[in-house]
C-alpha positions in Angstrom: -84.3 -15.3 -48.2 -81.4 -13.2 -47.1 -79.4 -14.4 -50.0 -82.0 -13.5 -52.6 -82.3 -10.0 -51.0 -78.5 -9.6 -51.2 -78.5 -10.8 -54.8 -81.3 -8.3 -55.6 -79.2 -5.5 -54.1 -76.3 -6.6 -56.2 -78.3 -6.5 -59.4 -79.6 -3.1 -58.6 -76.0 -1.9 -57.9 -74.8 -3.6 -61.2 -77.7 -1.9 -63.1 -76.6 1.6 -61.7 -72.9 0.9 -62.6 -73.9 -0.2 -66.0 -76.1 2.9 -66.5 -73.2 5.1 -65.4 -70.7 3.3 -67.6 -73.0 3.7 -70.6 -73.4 7.5 -69.8 -69.7 7.9 -69.4 -69.0 6.0 -72.6 -71.5 8.2 -74.5 -70.0 11.3 -73.1 -66.5 10.2 -74.1 -67.7 9.2 -77.7 -69.4 12.7 -77.9 -66.3 14.6 -76.8 -64.1 12.6 -79.2 -66.5 13.3 -82.2 -66.6 17.0 -81.3 -62.8 17.2 -81.0 -62.3 15.3 -84.2 -64.7 17.6 -86.1 -63.1 20.7 -84.5 -59.6 19.5 -85.5 -60.7 18.7 -89.1 -62.4 22.1 -89.3 -59.2 23.7 -88.1 -57.0 21.7 -90.5 -59.1 22.8 -93.4 -58.1 26.4 -92.8 -61.6 27.5 -92.0 -60.9 28.9 -88.5 -58.3 31.3 -89.9 -60.0 32.3 -93.0 -59.2 35.8 -94.1 -60.4 37.9 -97.1 -57.2 36.9 -98.9 -57.9 33.2 -98.5 -58.5 31.3 -101.8 -59.1 27.7 -102.8 -58.1 25.7 -105.8 -59.5 22.2 -106.5 -58.9 20.1 -109.5 -57.9 16.8 -111.1 -54.3 15.6 -111.4 -53.7 14.2 -114.9 -51.1 12.2 -116.6 -48.3 13.9 -118.5 -48.6 14.1 -122.2 -45.8 14.4 -124.8 -46.1 18.1 -124.8 -46.9 19.0 -121.1 -46.5 17.6 -117.6 -50.4 17.3 -117.4 -53.4 16.9 -119.7 -53.7 13.1 -120.1 -55.9 10.7 -118.2 -57.0 11.6 -114.6 -54.8 10.1 -112.0 -55.9 11.9 -108.8 -57.1 15.1 -107.4 -55.9 18.0 -105.3 -57.0 21.0 -103.1 -54.8 23.8 -102.3 -55.8 26.5 -99.7 -53.8 29.6 -99.6 -54.3 31.9 -96.7 -51.7 34.8 -97.1 -48.4 33.1 -96.5 -49.7 29.8 -95.4 -50.5 27.0 -97.9 -52.2 23.8 -97.1 -52.0 21.0 -99.8 -54.2 18.0 -100.0 -53.7 15.5 -102.9 -54.5 11.9 -103.7 -53.6 9.5 -106.5 -56.1 7.0 -107.8 -53.6 4.3 -108.5 -50.5 3.8 -106.4 -47.9 1.1 -106.6 -46.0 0.1 -103.5 -42.3 0.9 -103.4 -42.7 4.1 -105.6 -41.6 7.4 -104.1 -43.9 10.2 -105.3 -43.3 13.9 -104.7 -45.4 16.9 -105.3 -44.1 20.3 -106.4 -45.5 23.9 -107.0 -44.1 25.5 -110.1 -44.0 28.9 -111.4 -43.6 28.4 -115.1 -42.8 32.0 -115.7 -39.7 31.9 -113.6 -39.0 28.1 -113.4 -39.1 28.4 -109.6 -40.0 25.1 -108.0 -40.9 24.2 -104.4 -41.2 20.7 -103.1 -44.4 20.3 -101.2 -44.0 16.9 -99.9 -43.8 13.1 -100.5 -46.9 11.1 -100.8 -47.6 8.6 -98.0 -49.2 5.7 -100.0 -51.5 7.5 -102.3 -52.1 10.6 -100.1 -50.3 13.8 -99.5 -51.4 16.4 -96.8 -48.8 19.1 -96.0 -48.6 22.8 -94.9 -46.0 25.1 -96.1 -45.2 28.8 -95.7 -44.4 31.0 -98.8 -43.3 34.5 -99.4 -45.3 35.3 -102.5 -47.9 33.2 -104.2 -46.8 32.9 -107.9 -47.3 29.2 -108.7 -49.4 28.1 -111.7 -48.7 24.3 -112.0 -48.6 21.5 -109.5 -46.4 18.6 -110.6 -46.2 15.0 -109.4 -43.0 13.2 -109.9 -41.6 9.7 -109.2 -38.0 9.4 -107.8 -36.1 6.9 -109.9 -32.8 5.7 -108.6 -30.0 5.1 -110.9 -26.6 3.5 -110.2 -25.0 6.9 -109.6 -27.9 9.3 -109.1 -31.6 9.8 -108.5 -33.9 11.8 -110.8 -37.4 13.0 -110.5 -39.5 11.9 -113.4 -42.7 13.8 -114.1 -45.8 11.5 -114.1 -48.4 14.1 -114.0 -49.8 17.2 -112.6 -52.3 20.1 -113.2 -52.5 23.7 -114.4 -53.5 26.0 -111.5 -55.9 28.3 -113.2 -56.8 30.5 -110.4 -54.7 33.6 -109.9 -55.3 35.3 -106.4 -56.6 38.8 -106.4 -54.4 39.5 -103.5 -50.6 38.4 -103.7 -49.2 37.8 -100.3 -45.9 39.2 -99.3 -44.0 38.6 -96.1 -41.5 41.4 -96.4 -38.7 41.8 -93.8 
């Protein structure tokens, strides 16, 4: 009899420990989900949105004989400009291993180019700081290594059609 009573108490204690463990686990999952959502929200630029923030979304297309874009769709991009801070998200639909792909913002009026990062697999996520937003093309290139040099060969891109109403300037 004594042993069955002891066993019963052990089972009750185990049930309480089990319930507490489940509650703690659910709490940890809830906190992790909340922090992940908050981090994603912050990374999207939403927390720091100003009246000067603007967004551009579009498709990346293969280069044509005439331009560095305009062919078949090869991916997509999102650019968020908030005064002097720029967040770039891009993905390529098809990516071959051992290829080094870079993305560039280009001002075709002045031929000014800024490298915005190297793709990790088929994804690019990067934040950069600029002085003035003047870019009207996003270009994707592949680095080709020759015996004596390396060159960036355009594979595609997109025209950035949206011109901001507010041009940011970090002067001085």
